[in-house]
N, C-alpha and C positions, 0 to 999 in steps of 0.2 A: 504494500500500500504506500503510495507516494502522493503527497499534495504538491500542487504547483505553488511555488513561493515567489514573492515579489516584494521589493522595497519601493514603496511609492512615496511621492512627495506631495503634500497637500498644498492648497493655495497659500496658506500662511507660512510655508517653508518648512514645516515639520515633516519628518520622515516617519513612515509607519511600516513595520514588519508585518507582512500580510500573507496568509495562507488561504488558498482557494481550492475547493474540491467539490465532491458530491455531483449532482446532475447539472451539467453546464447550462441547460435551459430551464431549470426548475425555479420555483419560488425561493427567494433568498432566505437563508437561515444564518442570521448573525449570531455568532457564538462568542461568549465572554469567558475567558479562562479564570482560574482561581488565583489565590494569593499565597505564595509567589507563583508566577507562571508566565508562560508565553503562548503564542498562537499554536505551537505544536502540541500543546496539551489536549487539544480537541481533534488531533489527527485520527484518533481511533473512531471518530464519528463519521468518517468519510464514507465507508460502505453503507452504513445505516442511512445517511443522508441521501445517497444515491438510490437506495431501495425505495425510499419514500418520495423521490422526485424533488428533492431539495438541493439548492445550490449552497454549499457550505462556504461561509466567509468568516474567518476568524483572524484577529489581529492581536499583536502584543500591545498592551496598554502603554501609554507614555512612560518612559523610564525603564522598561523591560526590554531585554534583548537589544535589537538595534533601533527601536522606536525612540524618537526624540522625547526627552523629558518635558513635562509641563508642571513646573513647581506650583504647589498650592492648589492643584486641581481638586475638584469635588466630584462626587458620583455623578451629578447632573451634567458635568462637562462631557461625558461620553456621548451624549446625544449629538452634539455638533460634529464630533469625530465620526460617528456612524453615518450621518448624513453625507459628509464629505467623501467617505470611503464608498458608500453605496452609489453616490452620483458618479464617482470615478469608474465604477464597474458597471454602470448602466442598470442598477437595481432600483426598482420603484418601491413596491410593497414588499414586506418581509415579515418573518416571525423571528423572535429573539429567544435565546436560551443562555443561561449562565449558571456556573457551579461555584459554590463556596463564595470567595470574594468576587466572582463574576456575577453572582445572583443579584446584588443591588443594581449593577449596571444593566442587566437585562430588564429589571423592573423599571429603570429609568427610561428605557426605550418606550415601554408601554405608556408611561406617564407623560413624556415630553414629545413623543412623535406619533400621536394617535392617527394621524393622516397616512402614516406609512407602516407602522408596526401593528400588524393585525392581531397578534397574540404574543404573550411572553410566558416563559417558564423559568423558574428559579429553583435550583437544586441545592440542598444543604446550605442554605444561605443565611448570613447574619441579618439581624434586624438592626434598625438605627440605634446607635448608642443613646442611652437616656430615654428610651421609649417608655412612656407612661404605662404603669401596670406590668412592666416586664423587669424581672431581676436579670439583667443582661449577663452576669457572670455565673448565675446559678447552674450547676451541672457541667460547667466548662472545664476541660482538661487544663492542668497546671501550665503546660507550655503556652497555651493561648492566654491564660490569666496573666502570665508574665509579659507576653508580647504586647497585649492591648493595654496592660497597666503602664508599660513604658510609653506607648503611643499617647496615652492621656497626659503624660508629663511633658510631651512636646518632642520636636524633631531631634534635638540634641540627645535627650535620654534614649529615644528610640534607636538612634544610630549607635549609641554606646552598647545597647542591648544586642543589636545585630552584629556588632564587631565581636562580641563574646560568644553569642549563641547561634548566629546565623551563618558564620563563615563555613561551617561544615557542609552546609547545603550547596555551596558553590562547587564542591567537588564530590558530592554524594553519588554513590553508585546504586544500581538497582538492588544489589545484595544488602546494602546498608540502609536503604530507605525505611523499611518497616521498623528496624531497630532504632533509627534516629528519632522516630515518633514515639517510641516507648509505650507507656500505658495509655497514651492519648487515643489509641485506636483499638477496636475490638478484634477478636480472632477472625471474624469474617473479612475484615479489611486486610489483615495479615495474609489471609489465604489468597487474596487477589494480587497483593503486592509481592509477587514472585515472578521469576523468569522474565519473559519478554515484556509483560505488562509493567513490572517494576522498573525495568531499564528505560522504557519509554517515559514513565513518569519522572524518573530521576534525570533523564536527559533534558526534559523540558524545564526542570528547575535549574539545572546547570546553565542551560542556554539563557534562561530568564535573567540570571544573575551574573552573566559573564562579564559585564561591564560595571558591576557594583550593585548597591542596594537601592538605588533611586526609586525604581518602580515599586518595590516592596514598601519602602518608607512612605511614599506618597499614597499608596493604597491604604495603609494603616491609618495615616493621618486623616484621610478622607472618611474612613469609617468612624473615626472618633469625633467627627463634626456632623452637623445636619447634612443630609444628602442633597438638599437643594431643590426639592419638589415635595408636594403634599400627596401622601398616599391616597387620601380620601377623594382626590379629584380624578383618579384613574378610571377611564371608561372602557378600555380594552380588556379582554379576558386575560387573567393571570392565574397560573397554576404554581403552587408551592409544593415541592417534593422534599420530604425529609426522612432520613433514616432513623429508625427507632433507637439504634445503639450509638448514634453519633454523639461524641463528646467534644469534638473540635468545634462544632456548632450545635448546641443542644436543640432538641425538638421544640422547646418553648419558643425559640426564635421564629420558626416557621409557622407555628400556630398563631403567634401574635400578628405576623404579617398578613396571614390569611384573614384574620379578624378585622384588620384595618383597611384592606383594599376592597372596594365595593365589588361584589360578585366573585371574588377570588375563591378558588377551591384548594383545600389542603389535602395532600395525598401522603399518608403515612406508609412507609415501606417497612413492614415487620422484619426483624432480624437483620436489617441492613445498617451499614455504617457510612462514614463520609466518602470512602473510595468505592465501596462495593455497590452502592445504590445506582450511580450513573452507568455502571457496567451492566448490572442485572436488569435494569428497567429502561435501557436506551430506546428500544423500539416502542415501548408503551408511552414514553414521554413524547417522542416525535409524533406518534399516532394521535395522541391527545392534542398536541399543539396544532397539528394540521386540521383536526376536527373543529377546533375553535376558530381557526382562521377562515374556514369555509362556511361556518354557520351564518 
């Protein structure tokens, strides 16, 4: 499986690391990778996108891999980038999907681009920090408690944390990936983070961080601030998928989001974790997304 890759330059001069696959003439599927990550993290969706007649377009967010950094970016800023990339590729309407740190960015497309984003899905996604009625850290694994605790202290503290705890991910191998996450992931995730799948995940993380921590820093800082749009104004269909055993992003985050977004549906995946859910339910997620887009 190979995705066509391209480094494009947007009208404002910024460069974006872009991967394109799936069905060349299909409805656009804009995919938003997790944190940390790059466009290659969605490479495994190429065959599924092709089967469902979707044109897969996924890009490294600013600061990751070879994409130009955008300091101080918010989650909402992704909307302008998506429009510029879609216009460049001749894509009009599309559906959006995101996992983990990509989830808020997928929801942003539904919120801010209703004339083009027909439906959005967010998998194992964080809710906005400080969300009323949600204990944001409850049930979260220690590794993320430490990371987001540092983000709340500001960029200097976050970079210091990454210098100490994040450096190993710049060289992580597939064999090391599950061990590096320790008790943060359940056995079902360890079972999928083996062999070729583990190496693909690790390679995406290495590539994301090959030029440093800027993308990761800016993602975390964006999650520690307001996202830049109101959830209760969303009019497009949104589906929230959450793994029952996920401790990197607890189930309560997904439930809260589904409660706040008008008409959103929450899908619990029993026995699934952060990494296993997108693998086990890939076709179901795309089928549901297409059903909503065609409704």
